[in-house]
C-alpha positions as CSV (number, residue, x, y, z in Angstrom):
1,X,-20.3,3.8,5.6
2,X,-20.3,6.2,8.8
3,X,-23.9,7.2,8.3
4,X,-24.9,3.6,8.4
5,X,-22.9,2.8,11.4
6,X,-24.0,5.9,13.4
7,X,-27.6,4.9,12.8
8,X,-26.8,1.2,13.5
9,X,-28.5,0.1,10.4
10,X,-27.8,-3.5,9.1
11,X,-27.6,-5.6,6.1
12,X,-25.4,-3.4,4.1
13,X,-22.5,-4.8,2.1
14,X,-19.9,-3.9,-0.4
15,X,-18.9,-5.8,-3.4
16,X,-15.1,-5.7,-4.6
17,X,-15.5,-6.3,-8.1
18,X,-12.8,-7.7,-10.2
19,X,-12.6,-9.1,-13.8
20,X,-13.0,-12.8,-12.4
21,X,-16.2,-11.6,-10.4
22,X,-17.7,-10.0,-13.4
23,X,-17.0,-12.9,-15.5
24,X,-19.0,-15.3,-13.0
25,X,-21.3,-12.5,-12.4
26,X,-22.7,-12.8,-16.2
27,X,-22.7,-16.6,-16.1
28,X,-23.9,-17.4,-12.3
29,X,-27.3,-15.4,-11.5
30,X,-26.6,-15.4,-7.8
31,X,-23.2,-13.5,-8.5
32,X,-24.7,-11.2,-10.9
33,X,-27.5,-10.4,-8.3
34,X,-24.7,-10.0,-5.7
35,X,-23.0,-7.5,-7.6
36,X,-25.9,-5.3,-8.6
37,X,-27.4,-5.4,-5.2
38,X,-24.4,-4.0,-3.2
39,X,-24.5,-0.7,-1.7
40,X,-21.4,0.0,-3.3
41,X,-19.6,-2.0,-5.9
42,X,-15.8,-0.9,-6.0
43,X,-13.6,-1.5,-9.3
44,X,-10.7,-3.9,-8.4
45,X,-8.2,-4.4,-10.9
46,X,-7.1,-2.8,-14.3
47,X,-9.2,-5.0,-16.4
48,X,-12.4,-3.7,-15.1
49,X,-11.0,-0.4,-16.1
50,X,-10.3,-1.3,-19.3
51,X,-13.6,-2.8,-20.0
52,X,-15.3,0.2,-18.7
53,X,-13.2,2.5,-20.9
54,X,-14.3,0.5,-23.7
55,X,-18.1,1.3,-22.8
56,X,-17.3,5.1,-22.4
57,X,-16.8,5.0,-18.5
58,X,-14.0,6.0,-16.4
59,X,-13.5,4.1,-13.3
60,X,-11.5,4.6,-10.2
61,X,-9.9,1.5,-8.7
62,X,-10.4,0.8,-5.1
63,X,-9.5,-2.5,-4.2
64,X,-10.0,-4.7,-1.0
65,X,-6.8,-4.1,0.9
66,X,-6.9,-0.5,0.3
67,X,-10.4,-0.2,1.3
68,X,-9.6,-2.3,4.4
69,X,-6.4,0.0,5.5
70,X,-8.6,3.3,4.8
71,X,-11.4,2.0,7.0
72,X,-8.9,1.0,9.6
73,X,-7.4,4.6,9.5
74,X,-10.8,6.2,9.4
75,X,-12.3,4.0,12.0
76,X,-9.7,4.6,14.9
77,X,-11.2,8.2,14.9
78,X,-14.8,7.1,15.0
79,X,-14.5,3.9,17.3
80,X,-15.3,1.5,14.5
81,X,-15.4,-2.1,15.6
82,X,-13.9,-4.6,13.2
83,X,-14.4,-8.5,12.7
84,X,-12.2,-10.6,10.9
85,X,-13.9,-13.9,9.5
86,X,-12.0,-16.1,7.2
87,X,-8.4,-16.9,6.2
88,X,-6.2,-19.9,6.7
89,X,-5.5,-20.8,10.3
90,X,-3.9,-18.0,12.1
91,X,-4.2,-15.3,9.5
92,X,-6.9,-13.3,10.9
93,X,-5.1,-13.0,14.1
94,X,-1.8,-12.1,12.7
95,X,-3.7,-9.6,10.3
96,X,-5.3,-8.0,13.6
97,X,-1.9,-7.6,15.3
98,X,-0.4,-5.9,12.3
99,X,-2.9,-3.7,11.8
100,X,-3.3,-2.6,15.5
101,X,0.3,-1.9,15.4
102,X,-0.1,0.2,12.4
103,X,-3.2,1.9,13.6
104,X,-2.9,2.7,17.3
105,X,-6.4,2.4,19.0
106,X,-7.9,0.0,16.2
107,X,-10.7,-2.0,17.7
108,X,-10.7,-5.4,16.6
109,X,-13.5,-7.2,18.4
110,X,-13.2,-10.7,17.2
111,X,-11.9,-13.1,14.6
112,X,-12.9,-16.5,13.4
113,X,-11.2,-19.2,11.2
114,X,-13.8,-21.4,9.8
115,X,-12.8,-25.1,8.6
116,X,-12.4,-25.6,4.9
117,X,-15.8,-27.7,4.7
118,X,-19.3,-26.3,5.0
119,X,-20.2,-25.5,8.5
120,X,-22.8,-27.7,10.1
121,X,-26.2,-25.8,11.1
122,X,-25.5,-25.8,14.8
123,X,-21.8,-24.5,13.8
124,X,-23.0,-21.6,11.9
125,X,-25.6,-20.6,14.3
126,X,-22.9,-20.6,16.8
127,X,-20.6,-18.3,14.4
128,X,-23.8,-16.0,14.2
129,X,-24.0,-15.4,17.9
130,X,-20.2,-14.9,18.1
131,X,-20.2,-12.2,15.7
132,X,-23.5,-10.7,17.1
133,X,-22.2,-10.8,20.7
134,X,-18.7,-9.1,19.4
135,X,-20.9,-6.1,18.1
136,X,-19.0,-5.3,15.1
137,X,-19.4,-2.4,12.9
138,X,-17.7,-4.2,10.0
139,X,-17.4,-7.8,9.1
140,X,-14.4,-8.2,6.9
141,X,-14.8,-11.8,5.2
142,X,-11.7,-13.4,3.6
143,X,-13.0,-16.9,2.1
144,X,-12.2,-16.2,-1.6
145,X,-14.2,-15.3,-4.5
146,X,-17.7,-16.7,-4.8
147,X,-17.4,-18.4,-1.5
148,X,-17.2,-15.3,0.4
149,X,-19.8,-13.5,-1.9
150,X,-22.3,-16.5,-1.0
151,X,-21.7,-16.4,2.8
152,X,-22.5,-12.7,2.8
153,X,-25.7,-13.2,1.0
154,X,-26.6,-16.2,3.2
155,X,-26.0,-14.0,6.5
156,X,-27.1,-10.4,5.5
157,X,-30.2,-11.0,7.6
158,X,-28.9,-12.7,10.6
159,X,-25.7,-10.5,11.7
160,X,-26.5,-7.4,13.3
161,X,-23.6,-5.7,11.8
162,X,-24.1,-2.6,9.7
163,X,-21.4,-3.8,7.1
164,X,-20.0,-6.8,5.5
165,X,-17.2,-6.8,2.9
166,X,-15.7,-9.6,1.2
167,X,-11.9,-8.7,0.7
168,X,-10.4,-12.0,-0.2
169,X,-6.7,-12.0,-0.6
170,X,-6.6,-8.9,1.6
171,X,-6.1,-11.4,4.7
172,X,-2.9,-12.6,3.3
173,X,-1.6,-9.5,2.1
174,X,-2.3,-7.4,5.2
175,X,-1.3,-10.5,7.5
176,X,2.0,-10.9,5.8
177,X,1.1,-14.6,4.9
178,X,1.8,-13.5,1.3
179,X,3.9,-10.9,-0.2
180,X,1.9,-7.9,-1.7
181,X,3.2,-6.7,-4.8
182,X,5.5,-3.7,-4.7
183,X,4.0,-0.1,-4.8
184,X,5.0,0.5,-8.4
185,X,3.1,-2.5,-9.8
186,X,0.2,-1.7,-7.6
187,X,0.1,1.9,-9.1
188,X,0.1,0.5,-12.6
189,X,-2.6,-2.2,-11.9
190,X,-0.2,-5.1,-12.5
191,X,-0.6,-6.8,-9.0
192,X,-2.0,-9.9,-11.2
193,X,1.4,-10.3,-12.6
194,X,3.2,-10.6,-9.4
195,X,0.6,-12.9,-7.9
196,X,0.7,-15.0,-11.2
197,X,4.6,-15.4,-10.7
198,X,4.1,-16.4,-7.1
199,X,1.4,-18.7,-7.6
200,X,1.2,-20.0,-11.2
201,X,-0.7,-23.0,-10.9
202,X,-3.4,-21.2,-8.7
203,X,-3.8,-18.2,-10.8
204,X,-3.6,-19.4,-14.4
205,X,-7.2,-20.7,-14.8
206,X,-8.5,-17.7,-12.8
207,X,-6.6,-15.0,-15.0
208,X,-7.7,-17.0,-18.2
209,X,-11.3,-16.3,-17.1
210,X,-10.4,-12.8,-16.4
211,X,-9.0,-12.4,-19.9
212,X,-12.0,-13.9,-21.5
213,X,-14.2,-11.2,-19.7
214,X,-12.1,-8.3,-20.7
215,X,-12.1,-9.4,-24.3
216,X,-15.7,-9.8,-24.4
217,X,-16.7,-6.7,-22.8
218,X,-14.2,-4.6,-24.6
219,X,-15.3,-6.1,-27.9
220,X,-18.9,-5.7,-27.2
221,X,-18.4,-1.9,-26.0
222,X,-16.4,-1.2,-29.1
223,X,-19.2,-2.6,-31.3
224,X,-21.9,-0.7,-29.6
225,X,-19.9,2.3,-29.8
226,X,-19.7,2.0,-33.6
227,X,-23.3,0.9,-34.1
228,X,-24.4,4.1,-32.4
229,X,-21.8,6.2,-34.4
230,X,-23.4,5.0,-37.6
231,X,-26.8,5.5,-36.2
232,X,-26.1,9.2,-35.4
233,X,-24.4,9.7,-38.7
234,X,-27.2,8.0,-40.6
């Protein structure tokens, strides 16, 4: 990331890839293209780890909130400029304040909370000007899964920022708007249990999609492994 920032390259992006993202990526071509086209696709969630294991891969988890914290820490030394786009009213500003307090010298060059509706063309042009005039190195996008990925894909060629990253719930966690799971649950990959308890109606359908993906991926991986084993034995 630092190499691209130092050379002022643009249009790079990172996919924070969880099981729900993979479920939709197998069914929505644009989402699949987004994941495959990312400079980095980071494993977010124990379900992706389990699916990868069934295919013989060992994946290391690095989710959106942790990436944002690490970039904040690393960016202080290197003078990285951060722009926060998304979140509910006041969330981006609250996150900026908390991160500045935690990482002395952190540069937050701007925030913007878009309305829930689609922006009009002239409003979108104004947002592009606002972000470009702020000269960010990283634009953190917190619009929620699918919506933030579509926004990044639509603005890659229009923003002069080296990096864009869709981090979804990181805005809520890092601003304090929603409690983050206790460290022991995060270490065990059980953040989803904590979030389900907090927001059962909102999360139930989304976690069902995640379960479907894990079962399908793991089943296919195991069957592929068995087929290869029989072929080798024959």
